[in-house]
N, C-alpha and C positions, 0 to 999 in steps of 0.2 A: 504494500500500499504506499502511496505517495505521501510524504510529509510536506507540510506547508509552513512558510515562515512569514512573520509579520514584518513588513517593510519599515515600520516605524520603530519598534522596540526590539525586534529579533526573537520574539517568542516563537517557539516551534510547536505546531500542532502535529502530534504523532498519532495516527489513527489506531495503531497497535495498542496504544495506551489509553486513548480516549481522554476524557476529563471527568473522572468519577465525582469530583466535588461539584460539578455542574450537571450531574445526572446524564452524562454522555458516556455510554459504555465502551469498553475496548472493542475495536473492530468497526467503529463508525467512521466511514469515509468522510473527508472534508466536504465533499459535495452534498452529503446528507445532513450537514449541520443546518439549522434554521437560517433563513435569509437574514433575519435580524440578529443573528449571533454576533457578538463582539469579542475582541481580543481580551482575555482575562487579565492581561498585564497592563495594557494602556487604553483599552476601550475603543479602538478603531474598528471599522466594519470588515466583513469578509473580503470586500473588494481590495483591501490593503494587504492581502496575503498573496504570495506567489509560491509556485512549486519549489521545493528545496532540492537542489542538485546534490546527489550523493557522491 
């Protein structure tokens, strides 16, 4: 699964881990996050994330 990085603060969303504190279970792809989901570190929108090159 592809990881995504916030272009503002560098937070990485890893779908293998999910965000259990936000009720997002492991295995949830970035594309399946709600459209109004925001970065848990800095509060920007999904639009400010890009695929992380491994």
